[in-house]
N, C-alpha and C positions, 0 to 999 in steps of 0.2 A: 610490485605494485598493488596487491590487495586490497592490503591496505587503507591505503589510497586512494580506490578506486569513484573513480566521480559518478555519479546516480545521473541515466539519462533517461529517461521518461517521457513519453508516446504512448497515445491512444489510452492512457492506462495500465499500460504496463513498465518495466522496465527491459530498457534494450543494450546491446553493444557496439560498438565502431565494429567495424572489420579491422582496424587497426588494433585497438583495444583487444581483440578478439585473438589475433597472433599471436601477441607479445605474451597475452595470457599463457594462452599454451603451447609458450615454446617456437614459433616458427614464425613465417613474412607473412604480408598481408599477397603477397601474389599467389602464395599453395592452397591459403584462405578463399582467393577469387579464382582460383584453379577448381579443388577442389568442386565449389557452388556449382561452375560452370558443366564440366560431368556433370553430375551428381542432380541435373536441374527439375528431372523430374520429380524429383526426391519433395521437392521443396515449394511449400504451398506460402503463397504471399497473404501478410496474416497472420495466418501463422506459426510461420517460419522468420518470416523476415518481413519488413517495413522498407519499401525504396523510396524516396525522395525524389525530386524533381520540381522544379517551374517555382511557384508562388511557396509552395508546400516546403521545399526546400528552403527556402530564403526565408523562410519564417521561424524555420528550424535553428538556420544558423545563427537566430538575431536573438532568441529566446532561449537558445540550451546552455548547458556550462562546459560542450563537450571538447573546445580547446582544440580545433582540426586547425590546421598551419595554411597557408593559400585562400583560406573561406571563398573565398572572390573566384577561383578558378572550380570550383563542382560543381561541374553539371546536373549528379545524381549523386545519392546517399543508400548505402545498404546498413538498415539496422535490424540485427540480430535480439530475438527471442530467446526464451530459454529453450525453444524444442530448436528454434537454430541454430543454439552451441552446440545441443545435445549430438546434430547433425552432422556439423565438425567433429567435434571428440569419436564420435565413431567413423571418422572418416579418416584421420590425424591415424587412432588408435595405438597412443603411446601412453604408460604410464602416466605421463604430467597430464596430458589433457584432459584425462580424465581423473586423476585428483583437481585437479584445477574445477574441472566440471561439475563437478560434487559439490564442492565451496563454494558455486558459484549458485549453486542451486539454495545450499540454506541460507547463505547471507548473502546475496545479492537478489538474485530473481525476486524471492519469496520473502525476504524481509519485509519488517511491518515497517511503513510508513505510516506514523500516525497523521493527525488531522491535515490531509494532501489537499483542500480547498483553503484558493486565494482569499486570504481577507479581506475580510467583511462578507466574506458568503458561509451560507451557513446547512447543516440537513437539517431534511424538513418531510415531514411526513404528516398527510391528510392534516395540512397547516400548523401544523406543531413541531415547534422548535426537537428537536433529540440529537443523541450520539450513541451511535454506535456501539457497541457493548465489548467489542474489541479496543477501539480507541481507547474507551475508557480503562479498562484493563492493562491496554503498555502503559497506559500513567502510573495509573495506583499501583497496579504491580500485589496484588490480594496475597497472603500468603493460602496453600491450599483447602484449612481449614475452612478460612474466612470464604475463599471463591467456595466453596460449596453449600453455602448457606443462602447465593446470591438464587433468588428469583423462588426461592421458596412461598407456598403460600402462605403463612401466617406472616408475614415480612412482605410484599409485591403482589401486590396487586395487579393481574395481566389485564391489555387492558389501555387500564389506567399508568402504570409503575410505565410499564414496560411493554413493547411488542412485536412480533417478529415476521418476517417476509419471506416466501422462497417462489420458487420455477419460477416462470417467465415475468412476476412482477418482480422479483430480484433484479431477475436482469433487464427488465426495464431502467429500475432502480438503478445499477451499473451504468447504463451508457447514456443517466443523466445526467451522475455524478462524473466520471470518465473513471471507476475507478472497480475491481475487482477487491471484493473481501474474501476475508482466508476461509470461510469455511463455503464451498460451493455449492451444496445443498439450500442454508437459510441463515441469516444474516438477523442477529435479532439487537433492539435500540432500546434505550432508556429514555424516557417523557422528563420533567424537568423535577416531577416526586419523585422516578424513583432516581432519579442521580441522588438527589438531600438525602433519601435514603442510605442509597448508597455509601458515601459517604459520613454520614453517621455510622453504619457500623464498619466504615475502614474508622475513624477516627482521625481523617485524612487534616492533617497543615496546611496554613493557608499560603502555602508555593502549588503547595497537589491543588486545589478549591483553583490556583487564578488560574491551571495550567486546564483544567476541565471545563473553567467556567469562558477559557474562552472557546468554546466553540457553540456557545449560547447570543445571541442579542438582546439587548435591556427587551423589556426585562429582567428576562431568567437571569441573566446575567449577574447583576445587584442584588439577588434573590439568593445565588450559590453563595457570594461574599458574605451576605451579611448575615445568613440563621446563623442561629445561635445552636449550637449543638446539644445534645441530648447525650451526656455522659456516661448516661444509663444504659443509651438505648445496646450495645453489643452484650450484657450482662442478663438482658430479657428472653434473650434467645440464644 
C-alpha cells in the first residue's frame, strides 16, 4: 500500500484516514479509534487531527480522492496529521508501526508537492509574479556545484532577481496560499529576471522551461519560453 498511497490534503497539509493508518500500521480501525479515545487528552485538534462534519465533510468528500465506501452514511471523519500518526505509533509501539511512521515522514507527510496552486492561480509578491525557489529546484534538479552558484552577488541581484520572507510575514503568506514551505524559518523566491538567469545558468531544455513557465502568467510566461539563452553564461562564472 505504501507505494500506492493516495495523497489526501486539507488545510495545506497531508493527512491520513483512520482506515489508512490502521492498514499501514498493521492493525484495524477500531484499535486506532480506541487508542484515540483512551488518550484523547494528548491529542489537540488542528495539531494531531482534523475532525470534519456537516458542510465541511460534504465538501471534502466531493473534492478529495480518499475513496471512502458508503460516504453518504458518514456523519463525521477524523483525519490524522503527521503528529497524530506519531501518537498512534507510540500507542501501538510495534516495529511495523515505527518503520511505517518513518517512511510516512520521509515519503508522504514531508514529500515535496511542486506547484500546488489551482490552474490559473499564481504566486505573487508585492504585485510581481514569482516562483518559490524550492519549486524551481524541484523541477530543475541542479547539481551541487551549480546550486552553490545561486544567489551569488556577482550573478543575482537581491531585490531584483530574488527576495525572501521570514517570521510572521512568511506565516501570513503561507496562510494566504494554503501551503507550508519546507524551510520553517525562511522562504526564498525568484522574480522573472532571476528565473531567466537561473535557466541560463542551468542551460535548461525546452521541457524544463515549459514547467517553470507554467508558474507565471503572461507576458512573463512567453518571456521565459522565448528568451534566447546565452551559451557562454555559465563559463563566465
